[in-house]
VEXSETOR-75336 format. One line per 4 residues: number of its first residue (from 1); their letters; for each residue x negated, y negated, z of C-alpha. Coordinates in steps of 0.02 Angstrom, whole numbers, padded with zeros to 5 digits, always signed. Last residue first. Example, Ala and Ser with C-alpha at 12.3 -4.5 7.8 and 13.67 -1.06 7.14 Angstrom:
2	SA	-00684 +00053 +00357 | -00615 +00225 +00390
This chain:
584	XXXX	-02202 -02661 +00109 | -02018 -02747 +00140 | -02111 -02919 +00178 | -02235 -02867 +00089
580	XXXX	-02109 -02883 -00068 | -02080 -03058 -00048 | -02251 -03111 +00003 | -02310 -03044 -00195
576	XXXX	-02144 -03104 -00257 | -02200 -03294 -00206 | -02209 -03388 -00381 | -02057 -03287 -00452
572	XXXX	-01958 -03285 -00277 | -01978 -03461 -00260 | -01945 -03507 -00462 | -01773 -03434 -00451
568	XXXX	-01710 -03491 -00287 | -01731 -03670 -00337 | -01724 -03744 -00148 | -01610 -03892 -00150
564	XXXX	-01728 -04082 -00118 | -01626 -04195 -00202 | -01756 -04210 -00319 | -01750 -04010 -00365
560	XXXX	-01879 -03919 -00239 | -02003 -03780 -00302 | -02086 -03871 -00458 | -02247 -03893 -00344
556	XXXX	-02186 -04082 -00340 | -02021 -04085 -00290 | -02088 -03966 -00136 | -02082 -03811 -00057
552	XXXX	-02241 -03803 +00096 | -02387 -03721 +00090 | -02454 -03564 +00180 | -02300 -03475 +00177
548	XXXX	-02226 -03422 +00335 | -02165 -03237 +00333 | -01982 -03169 +00411 | -01922 -03016 +00477
544	XXXX	-01747 -02938 +00518 | -01633 -03092 +00482 | -01464 -03036 +00533 | -01303 -03012 +00416
540	XXXX	-01290 -02843 +00486 | -01310 -02868 +00673 | -01183 -02994 +00634 | -01189 -03193 +00621
536	XXXX	-01224 -03334 +00727 | -01348 -03280 +00868 | -01449 -03235 +00707 | -01479 -03434 +00682
532	XXXX	-01543 -03437 +00876 | -01669 -03300 +00862 | -01738 -03346 +00708 | -01771 -03512 +00767
528	XXXX	-01856 -03432 +00909 | -01982 -03341 +00800 | -02018 -03499 +00715 | -02084 -03556 +00873
524	XXXX	-02169 -03406 +00893 | -02255 -03392 +00740 | -02308 -03564 +00776 | -02383 -03506 +00924
520	XXXX	-02461 -03347 +00834 | -02552 -03453 +00720 | -02522 -03369 +00556 | -02449 -03531 +00447
516	XXXX	-02529 -03637 +00527 | -02715 -03567 +00506 | -02830 -03655 +00600 | -02713 -03727 +00737
512	XXXX	-02731 -03875 +00800 | -02723 -03921 +00986 | -02541 -03909 +01074 | -02499 -04093 +01097
508	XXXX	-02576 -04164 +00955 | -02527 -04004 +00854 | -02337 -04040 +00869 | -02348 -04194 +00789
504	XXXX	-02470 -04153 +00640 | -02347 -04002 +00642 | -02179 -04111 +00613 | -02268 -04214 +00487
500	XXXX	-02312 -04067 +00388 | -02165 -03993 +00383 | -02183 -03801 +00417 | -02142 -03677 +00262
496	XXXX	-02015 -03481 +00303 | -01957 -03373 +00176 | -01849 -03275 +00264 | -01792 -03097 +00286
492	XXXX	-01605 -02977 +00243 | -01606 -02804 +00268 | -01606 -02636 +00164 | -01615 -02721 -00010
488	XXXX	-01532 -02724 -00164 | -01533 -02932 -00135 | -01624 -02994 +00016 | -01703 -03149 +00016
484	XXXX	-01661 -03308 +00129 | -01749 -03463 +00093 | -01824 -03571 +00217 | -01893 -03747 +00204
480	XXXX	-01971 -03894 +00308 | -01980 -03797 +00473 | -02077 -03892 +00631 | -01929 -03968 +00703
476	XXXX	-01812 -03839 +00685 | -01636 -03888 +00606 | -01715 -03817 +00432 | -01676 -03628 +00511
472	XXXX	-01492 -03663 +00543 | -01494 -03729 +00375 | -01559 -03552 +00312 | -01421 -03470 +00439
468	XXXX	-01295 -03565 +00362 | -01342 -03574 +00188 | -01384 -03356 +00153 | -01216 -03296 +00121
464	XXXX	-01233 -03099 +00155 | -01127 -02982 +00064 | -01164 -02816 +00156 | -01146 -02669 +00028
460	XXXX	-01299 -02561 +00123 | -01439 -02605 +00000 | -01384 -02811 +00049 | -01294 -02907 -00066
456	XXXX	-01359 -03084 -00058 | -01228 -03210 -00118 | -01315 -03353 -00207 | -01207 -03336 -00371
452	XXXX	-01070 -03356 -00293 | -01097 -03485 -00172 | -01061 -03499 +00009 | -00947 -03570 +00140
448	XXXX	-00906 -03713 +00108 | -00752 -03781 +00184 | -00617 -03899 +00135 | -00494 -03997 +00233
444	XXXX	-00319 -04003 +00166 | -00225 -03981 +00349 | -00192 -03807 +00331 | -00361 -03760 +00287
440	XXXX	-00450 -03755 +00124 | -00585 -03615 +00133 | -00737 -03594 +00000 | -00860 -03514 -00107
436	XXXX	-00957 -03621 -00242 | -00960 -03600 -00406 | -00891 -03735 -00481 | -00762 -03692 -00578
432	XXXX	-00677 -03838 -00646 | -00481 -03818 -00681 | -00398 -03891 -00842 | -00269 -03761 -00869
428	XXXX	-00371 -03691 -00995 | -00526 -03652 -00909 | -00687 -03767 -00873 | -00863 -03689 -00830
424	XXXX	-00852 -03547 -00966 | -00768 -03640 -01099 | -00896 -03808 -01064 | -01044 -03668 -01073
420	XXXX	-00976 -03617 -01237 | -00954 -03788 -01314 | -01146 -03829 -01279 | -01198 -04009 -01363
416	XXXX	-01162 -04121 -01209 | -01062 -04023 -01066 | -00887 -04065 -01029 | -00786 -04210 -01023
412	XXXX	-00817 -04244 -00824 | -00677 -04202 -00693 | -00640 -04359 -00598 | -00491 -04360 -00675
408	XXXX	-00430 -04210 -00601 | -00454 -04014 -00554 | -00558 -03933 -00461 | -00571 -03742 -00410
404	XXXX	-00673 -03685 -00262 | -00703 -03488 -00269 | -00651 -03370 -00134 | -00608 -03234 -00261
400	XXXX	-00421 -03261 -00270 | -00466 -03446 -00312 | -00453 -03583 -00183 | -00391 -03722 -00258
396	XXXX	-00442 -03912 -00266 | -00333 -04060 -00338 | -00403 -04233 -00356 | -00301 -04389 -00389
392	XXXX	-00330 -04472 -00210 | -00504 -04377 -00174 | -00457 -04189 -00090 | -00502 -04181 +00096
388	XXXX	-00653 -04165 +00206 | -00824 -04083 +00180 | -00812 -03977 +00346 | -00903 -03927 +00485
384	XXXX	-00856 -04117 +00550 | -00687 -04150 +00555 | -00668 -04338 +00524 | -00513 -04417 +00512
380	XXXX	-00548 -04595 +00562 | -00659 -04639 +00462 | -00655 -04507 +00305 | -00718 -04331 +00267
376	XXXX	-00741 -04320 +00074 | -00690 -04233 -00054 | -00709 -04189 -00239 | -00858 -04326 -00258
372	XXXX	-01016 -04312 -00378 | -00945 -04350 -00550 | -00843 -04185 -00559 | -00962 -04103 -00669
368	XXXX	-01128 -04191 -00582 | -01066 -04088 -00424 | -00944 -04140 -00258 | -00940 -04116 -00074
364	XXXX	-00944 -04247 +00054 | -01004 -04279 +00224 | -00967 -04421 +00350 | -01079 -04458 +00471
360	XXXX	-01052 -04557 +00609 | -01200 -04678 +00686 | -01166 -04696 +00851 | -01279 -04581 +00959
356	XXXX	-01156 -04464 +00983 | -01073 -04468 +00801 | -01266 -04433 +00762 | -01264 -04290 +00858
352	XXXX	-01089 -04224 +00804 | -01162 -04194 +00622 | -01313 -04127 +00694 | -01240 -03994 +00788
348	XXXX	-01088 -03959 +00641 | -01224 -03921 +00506 | -01294 -04038 +00370 | -01205 -03926 +00220
344	XXXX	-01285 -03960 +00041 | -01289 -04105 -00074 | -01193 -04231 +00012 | -01186 -04367 +00158
340	XXXX	-01108 -04542 +00199 | -01173 -04630 +00329 | -01080 -04745 +00463 | -01118 -04872 +00621
336	XXXX	-01283 -04949 +00538 | -01306 -05120 +00592 | -01424 -05134 +00711 | -01589 -05108 +00604
332	XXXX	-01592 -04927 +00574 | -01735 -04927 +00710 | -01621 -04997 +00798 | -01471 -04893 +00796
328	XXXX	-01617 -04758 +00861 | -01685 -04862 +01021 | -01461 -04867 +01052 | -01461 -04693 +01089
324	XXXX	-01600 -04652 +01184 | -01604 -04739 +01359 | -01472 -04893 +01346 | -01343 -04758 +01241
320	XXXX	-01424 -04612 +01353 | -01321 -04701 +01524 | -01145 -04747 +01391 | -01171 -04566 +01347
316	XXXX	-01173 -04522 +01521 | -01038 -04630 +01608 | -00912 -04552 +01439 | -00963 -04380 +01503
312	XXXX	-00914 -04423 +01687 | -00752 -04496 +01609 | -00687 -04356 +01519 | -00696 -04364 +01336
308	XXXX	-00542 -04378 +01206 | -00428 -04252 +01138 | -00517 -04134 +01048 | -00630 -04225 +00921
304	XXXX	-00667 -04350 +01067 | -00737 -04192 +01153 | -00841 -04125 +01017 | -00914 -04291 +01012
300	XXXX	-00956 -04319 +01172 | -01057 -04127 +01186 | -01152 -04163 +01045 | -01208 -04341 +01116
296	XXXX	-01220 -04272 +01289 | -01329 -04123 +01222 | -01425 -04237 +01109 | -01459 -04350 +01294
292	XXXX	-01509 -04204 +01397 | -01650 -04138 +01256 | -01704 -04313 +01244 | -01736 -04343 +01435
288	XXXX	-01822 -04168 +01418 | -01955 -04213 +01291 | -01970 -04387 +01341 | -02171 -04354 +01366
284	XXXX	-02200 -04481 +01243 | -02262 -04334 +01123 | -02087 -04247 +01166 | -01991 -04417 +01145
280	XXXX	-02091 -04441 +00964 | -02047 -04245 +00928 | -01869 -04284 +00959 | -01839 -04437 +00841
276	XXXX	-01953 -04365 +00724 | -01843 -04214 +00699 | -01668 -04314 +00705 | -01752 -04437 +00574
272	XXXX	-01797 -04272 +00465 | -01621 -04188 +00486 | -01551 -04347 +00439 | -01657 -04335 +00253
268	XXXX	-01615 -04182 +00252 | -01466 -04166 +00243 | -01442 -04290 +00094 | -01434 -04457 +00112
264	XXXX	-01307 -04617 +00106 | -01313 -04774 +00188 | -01197 -04903 +00290 | -01206 -05071 +00364
260	XXXX	-01375 -05095 +00301 | -01497 -05186 +00403 | -01629 -05243 +00262 | -01772 -05267 +00378
256	XXXX	-01741 -05119 +00493 | -01683 -05007 +00346 | -01843 -05064 +00272 | -01967 -04986 +00376
252	XXXX	-01894 -04825 +00388 | -01867 -04809 +00213 | -02032 -04843 +00143 | -02087 -04661 +00153
248	XXXX	-01949 -04621 +00000 | -02018 -04746 -00121 | -01916 -04830 -00227 | -01798 -04922 -00086
244	XXXX	-01656 -05010 -00170 | -01521 -05158 -00092 | -01349 -05169 -00130 | -01225 -05300 -00055
240	XXXX	-01046 -05253 -00060 | -00931 -05284 -00198 | -00799 -05182 -00185 | -00853 -05115 -00360
236	XXXX	-01027 -05121 -00364 | -01043 -05022 -00216 | -00947 -04892 -00273 | -01022 -04913 -00428
232	XXXX	-01202 -04871 -00339 | -01113 -04743 -00241 | -01088 -04656 -00388 | -01240 -04673 -00453
228	XXXX	-01340 -04612 -00302 | -01227 -04461 -00294 | -01258 -04414 -00484 | -01405 -04407 -00464
224	XXXX	-01558 -04528 -00585 | -01517 -04629 -00459 | -01625 -04561 -00342 | -01596 -04549 -00164
220	XXXX	-01688 -04720 -00097 | -01490 -04841 -00110 | -01475 -04980 +00070 | -01304 -05024 +00088
216	XXXX	-01211 -05181 +00134 | -01041 -05225 +00214 | -01062 -05405 +00229 | -00943 -05400 +00376
212	XXXX	-00866 -05259 +00415 | -00711 -05197 +00328 | -00805 -05099 +00168 | -00834 -04934 +00280
208	XXXX	-00628 -04935 +00298 | -00608 -04909 +00122 | -00715 -04761 +00123 | -00556 -04615 +00119
204	XXXX	-00438 -04734 +00002 | -00453 -04875 -00096 | -00621 -04868 -00122 | -00626 -04705 -00127
200	XXXX	-00476 -04732 -00275 | -00584 -04861 -00340 | -00758 -04761 -00373 | -00682 -04615 -00454
196	XXXX	-00575 -04687 -00582 | -00705 -04776 -00621 | -00843 -04653 -00636 | -00734 -04522 -00729
192	XXXX	-00639 -04664 -00836 | -00814 -04739 -00880 | -00876 -04565 -00964 | -00964 -04425 -00903
188	XXXX	-01024 -04302 -01021 | -01143 -04174 -00935 | -01316 -04119 -01004 | -01348 -03946 -00974
184	XXXX	-01527 -03914 -00879 | -01638 -03748 -00935 | -01601 -03588 -00811 | -01569 -03595 -00629
180	XXXX	-01580 -03725 -00512 | -01582 -03844 -00657 | -01566 -04034 -00584 | -01411 -04061 -00715
176	XXXX	-01430 -04193 -00846 | -01318 -04340 -00839 | -01287 -04395 -00990 | -01202 -04571 -00961
172	XXXX	-01067 -04693 -01012 | -00959 -04589 -01137 | -00798 -04678 -01187 | -00636 -04645 -01111
168	XXXX	-00603 -04800 -00998 | -00647 -04904 -01157 | -00790 -04991 -01245 | -00727 -05103 -01413
164	XXXX	-00725 -05260 -01319 | -00890 -05256 -01215 | -00958 -05259 -01401 | -00872 -05430 -01447
160	XXXX	-00936 -05488 -01279 | -01102 -05447 -01304 | -01113 -05530 -01493 | -01037 -05697 -01404
156	XXXX	-01165 -05685 -01270 | -01302 -05716 -01408 | -01403 -05563 -01464 | -01581 -05555 -01401
152	XXXX	-01764 -05662 -01444 | -01905 -05549 -01408 | -01907 -05427 -01264 | -01834 -05246 -01263
148	XXXX	-01859 -05263 -01066 | -01995 -05334 -00967 | -01983 -05234 -00793 | -01907 -05077 -00841
144	XXXX	-02043 -05050 -00979 | -01981 -05025 -01148 | -01996 -04877 -01266 | -01909 -04886 -01435
140	XXXX	-01947 -04808 -01586 | -01969 -04632 -01519 | -02060 -04495 -01642 | -02202 -04466 -01511
136	XXXX	-02042 -04372 -01403 | -02135 -04271 -01248 | -02294 -04367 -01275 | -02242 -04512 -01301
132	XXXX	-02112 -04500 -01136 | -02230 -04441 -01032 | -02359 -04603 -01065 | -02235 -04701 -01026
128	XXXX	-02185 -04618 -00859 | -02382 -04600 -00795 | -02377 -04804 -00843 | -02243 -04804 -00722
124	XXXX	-02059 -04905 -00742 | -01997 -04833 -00922 | -01848 -04867 -01023 | -01810 -04762 -01177
120	XXXX	-01748 -04794 -01355 | -01624 -04700 -01478 | -01602 -04529 -01377 | -01521 -04376 -01460
116	XXXX	-01483 -04297 -01285 | -01542 -04138 -01339 | -01723 -04198 -01410 | -01730 -04340 -01276
112	XXXX	-01680 -04194 -01119 | -01804 -04053 -01192 | -01930 -04179 -01209 | -01927 -04242 -01051
108	XXXX	-01923 -04059 -00969 | -02073 -04019 -01059 | -02158 -04185 -01026 | -02126 -04129 -00844
104	XXXX	-02000 -04230 -00735 | -02034 -04336 -00590 | -01968 -04487 -00619 | -01794 -04394 -00663
100	XXXX	-01730 -04406 -00828 | -01547 -04543 -00823 | -01479 -04537 -01004 | -01366 -04700 -01020
96	XXXX	-01235 -04717 -01144 | -01195 -04861 -01262 | -01050 -04951 -01253 | -01106 -05129 -01251
92	XXXX	-01082 -05186 -01068 | -01118 -05000 -01001 | -01323 -05021 -01071 | -01337 -05205 -00992
88	XXXX	-01240 -05105 -00828 | -01362 -04946 -00828 | -01509 -05073 -00832 | -01484 -05202 -00712
84	XXXX	-01454 -05048 -00567 | -01621 -04959 -00638 | -01696 -05148 -00610 | -01664 -05166 -00444
80	XXXX	-01752 -04989 -00383 | -01723 -04821 -00387 | -01888 -04739 -00478 | -01893 -04748 -00648
76	XXXX	-01854 -04639 -00828 | -01695 -04712 -00912 | -01648 -04652 -01080 | -01525 -04746 -01204
72	XXXX	-01421 -04636 -01279 | -01308 -04738 -01447 | -01125 -04717 -01420 | -01114 -04904 -01476
68	XXXX	-01259 -04980 -01570 | -01412 -05001 -01481 | -01506 -05116 -01641 | -01649 -05192 -01559
64	XXXX	-01543 -05326 -01544 | -01402 -05255 -01478 | -01537 -05182 -01320 | -01604 -05398 -01305
60	XXXX	-01412 -05461 -01293 | -01393 -05333 -01158 | -01543 -05387 -01061 | -01485 -05558 -01063
56	XXXX	-01289 -05531 -01017 | -01338 -05416 -00876 | -01450 -05553 -00817 | -01320 -05690 -00833
52	XXXX	-01202 -05571 -00747 | -01327 -05531 -00593 | -01366 -05724 -00590 | -01200 -05750 -00557
48	XXXX	-01135 -05614 -00444 | -01284 -05676 -00348 | -01459 -05590 -00309 | -01522 -05603 -00128
44	XXXX	-01705 -05642 -00081 | -01760 -05470 +00013 | -01934 -05540 +00103 | -02077 -05449 +00133
40	XXXX	-02161 -05432 -00049 | -02013 -05463 -00150 | -01869 -05334 -00097 | -01690 -05376 -00222
36	XXXX	-01569 -05423 -00133 | -01374 -05398 -00205 | -01193 -05450 -00228 | -01223 -05599 -00141
32	XXXX	-01057 -05719 -00208 | -01114 -05884 -00271 | -01025 -05848 -00452 | -00867 -05782 -00380
28	XXXX	-00753 -05781 -00526 | -00852 -05781 -00685 | -00986 -05673 -00593 | -00844 -05593 -00527
24	XXXX	-00768 -05540 -00708 | -00922 -05506 -00794 | -00989 -05374 -00659 | -00829 -05309 -00629
20	XXXX	-00790 -05273 -00831 | -00944 -05175 -00842 | -00885 -05004 -00793 | -00772 -05042 -00935
16	XXXX	-00562 -05033 -00944 | -00450 -05021 -01092 | -00351 -04862 -01045 | -00311 -04945 -00885
12	XXXX	-00376 -04865 -00722 | -00240 -04818 -00587 | -00266 -04829 -00405 | -00181 -04729 -00270
8	XXXX	-00168 -04563 -00337 | -00105 -04414 -00245 | -00200 -04301 -00130 | -00182 -04132 -00189
4	XXXX	-00227 -03948 -00096 | -00224 -03772 -00175 | -00243 -03591 -00064 | -00242 -03433 -00185
């Protein structure tokens, strides 16, 4: 058993509230720009004073509508400015935000609203309102995010009185797990959970990211997920400039217009950036140049990790900086130097590539139950291939069976209305059992090696962790998703889907196949990816067969969570015939 902890850097007073910083900064630095709100093609500034006034006005409307301390208020919207505004208004009066993914079905919404006992709901679009009203026709208040409760609100004195009664131990939000298996459980997360984590991140591992001139970040991941939510709190506490993008398709042009200094993403986002750049280079007849540029970036990054790159390698990197890397940075606005990645493994090669390009990606690890991060890499101490050291105030332990256990003030207060599940997840010593398997090295860096419930045990008794092989397959430009199968079977096999955008570019150079998922040329590309992945593992763990599915796995199809994780149980159910055919 190995254990590693990092001392607390900043304490959070018992009387603290998440909205305190918004009120304090609005009074002390009213002219400071804290957000930019996209309108048409411009990004007008929102000052600390303006944001505070808007929070007070919306909070007053909630008080007038009868929202009391501890009442749950659902919020179903894409990532946009109003999401943050509503969140802080709810927190300022001691109410509890219940995020709902904007892609949720009526049945999922029905469960969340009923289980949380929501008293009101904010919705963004007509479709959201229809879903909420279908799911909970008895709900009295359903408000649009861009209108609010409407009518005269309570005055500021009433809002301030309510804020004075909020304390760190109060519930701030109930975040429902995205449900890769079973019915979602509501994680009870307090003001202290979020504040303690945010201020210790700011004083610890990620402090250098906020030392640049006018630090700014563009949020595009769903704020209904704890990862983006925590970054929202970090940005507010840091006083960095925040902007939002509701549509993932607009991320590329918005990055160029907004020009962030850092951003957050999940590995699939970084994979798509890399794959798009590679396909563009190939389509333009510069595929070999791009390939050499990738090799140089990776080699330079690895050399820097082990003492420094030699002169020749530094010169080659300088050349490709002009030919390739500079253009990639320009596509992100020209100021981006760092990013934080979480949700699943990024992969060593991709991490080294982006560092070589000049955009260092810091991988972290956490779950909803740990208020997002348990560990993260840091500037000046980024060990690529790991998810970093524990955050200040967090202790990580590797159990006898390899499971990662976490303890600290970031660990949630338990599952809503589910004491039995809480007792299963958090032991008497306060250790949260993550369900993930990993290793801690002598310096305290954590490496994720698999997930207990996802380990495949073949008929021969061989344990196979699917994650590394799946990550390797997804690194191929044509492959969108990959899922290994083989539990109780004679060998390991894979279900693979094609990336529609990459396939379009590939088709322009190779001719459009009538049936891409059965085309011999496409299958040869996939086989090459399988061969490379198999080179990472022993013969017993290798992928012996694969099949390319006719359609992609998407959030809309119900096979991916909003953070792009595969819902394995649903894929196994819906593609059972394809799996059987692999072993027929």
